[in-house]
N, C-alpha and C positions, 0 to 999 in steps of 0.2 A: 756612678762609687755612691758607697757612704761616705757617712759624716765620720769624722773621729777626734776633731778637736777644733777650737775658735781661741783665740786672742786680741786684746787691744778692748776697746778704741786707743791711737796714743795719738796725739797733734798731730796735723798734717799743716805744708807739706815736711816733711823727714829729709829728704836728699840725703839717706841712707842706705841705700841700692831696692830696699823698698817703697808699693807704693805710692808716692807722690811727691815732687819735686816742681817749683815756678822751671816757668823755660820760656825763650826768647821767640812767642809762633809768629804765626805766621800773618797779625797784625800787631803784633806789640805782643807785652807778658798775656802767657796763660798757663794753665795746669799741666801740668803730662801727669795722669794717672796713669800707669801700672802691677804691675801683678810681683809679690815679695820675692826677689829673688835672692836676696837671703837666705830666705828656708829653706833647708834642707831638704825636703820634696818634692822641688825643681829634681833634682841628680833619680830622683824614686821611680822620678815618671808617675808622682802621685798628682790629681785635679790639687789647686789650688784657687779658691776664689776668696778676691780682696775688695775690698770696699772703701771708699772715703768722700764720707756725706757727712751733712749738717744734719741734726735732731735736738725737736722742740718734744716738749710735752703739749700737746693740743686743746687750747682753748673754746669752749661753747660762744663763748665773747667775739670769735674772731669767724666763726662759721661762717661755710661762704664756697666761690668755684676756687680754682686756684691753679697757676701753669706755672709750672716749671721749663725753662726755653735754656738751652743755650748751641754756643756754637761747635765745630764737631770738626779739627784738623786731621788731619791720618800724618803724622813724620816720617813711618812704614810702613807695610807691610805688614797685616796681622799673621804670627804663626799659621802654622798646621791646628788645625782644633779646635783654637785661641775664639774667645766670643768677648764683647768686652759690647757694656749697657748703660744707659743712666736708668734711674727708679727713682718712684718713691714706695714709701711704706709705712704699716699701720702697724704697730706691735702690741701688742697686751702689753698690758708692765707690770701687772703680775708674775706673767708664761711667756712674756715676750714673743710667744707664736702671734703670727703673725698676719694679720684680719687682710690689710688690703696690701697688691706690687703689683704694681703700675710699672711697664722696666719700657723701653725704645729701644734697639739697637743703632749702636754707634759702630760699626764696624766702616760704614762709607763715612764721606766729609757735606757738612751743612748744617742746617739750621734744622733743629729737637724739638721737641717740646709732647709734656705730657699736662694732663690735664684735671686736676682731681675734684669732686663734688665732698666737700667735709662741713658734717649738717652733726646731731645733736649728743651723733652714735659714735663719734670721734674722739667729743671731751673727757680726756685725762690719759688718751692713752698716746703712744710716741708716735713721732711722727716723724721721718728722717725722709731727706733726699739730696741723691747724689751719683756716686759712677759706680762700676767694678768691675774686675775680669776677669777669666776662670782662664788659667792655664797652667802649662807643663812643660819640661823636659826645656826649662830654658829657653820658650817659645818668644820672639819679640808678642805682646802688646799693647804698647803703651799708645794712648788717642790724647791732645790736647784741647785741652777744654776754656773756652771764649766767654764771655758774654755772659754770664749763670747768671739766671736770676730767678728766684724762686714767689712767687707776690700775684695778688690777687687779681684773679682772670680782669683785661679790661671788655666788659662790655656791655656798648652801648645802646643807646636807644635804637629800634630798627630802621637804614635804610630806606630811602624816597630813593622810587626811579627819578633820572635824571635826565633830562630832556637836551639839550644842546647849554650842559653846567646849572641850570636852575635846578633846583628838589620842585618837588611834584609834590601835591599831599593825593594819595591813593583814589580821597574821594571825586577829588576834581578830575583827573584823570580819566575815570570813570566814566564822569557828566563827559565829557569831551568828544570819545568814543562811543560815547550814547547819543549825540548833536549830529558825529560825522555819520551816525548808521542814520540817523531822521534825515537828513536833509538827501545821502544816496537813497535812497529805497522812497520819498517824493518827488525824487529829478527821473525815478526811472519809473514810474509810471508812463500810459499810455496816457497822455489830454485829452480832454473830450471836445472835440472841433463841433466850433459854432454856428 
């Protein structure tokens, strides 16, 4: 379907029949994101995409790898033709053209994440992360989101092999394998009888 119009943004949660509210989820309070049922386009059978998101102007000083992580809970099954997803967007601040659009489907429950590398090309751009629904005909579209974070990725040192719970440096492991190979080869050689 063709784009017809847009409106917003508005503060969230808003609890007026559209977009979002706070609900008692499976593990405490959760963000409930759903379609804008107060919009008449539902009755006309048109597709309505709604988004709930955080937005910042990205600075080169913050360059690095970031993870958008969250848990999805399922209050009810999605209606026919409804889609839900988490996203990260980078927008041009002048034209609002989408430069980057990464998504993860949230139709099923569980831990979800999106990773993005932000470098000098993202400096000054509009960075958004959040959740969207695409629905029509008043179909069910709610998803509960909990433990939501957008933060620098936890990228640690390389993991060393473990033997009985003790980390062994790679060079030591290679040395041990080499020694065992040498000992095994010398024992397999036939001995000369004197």
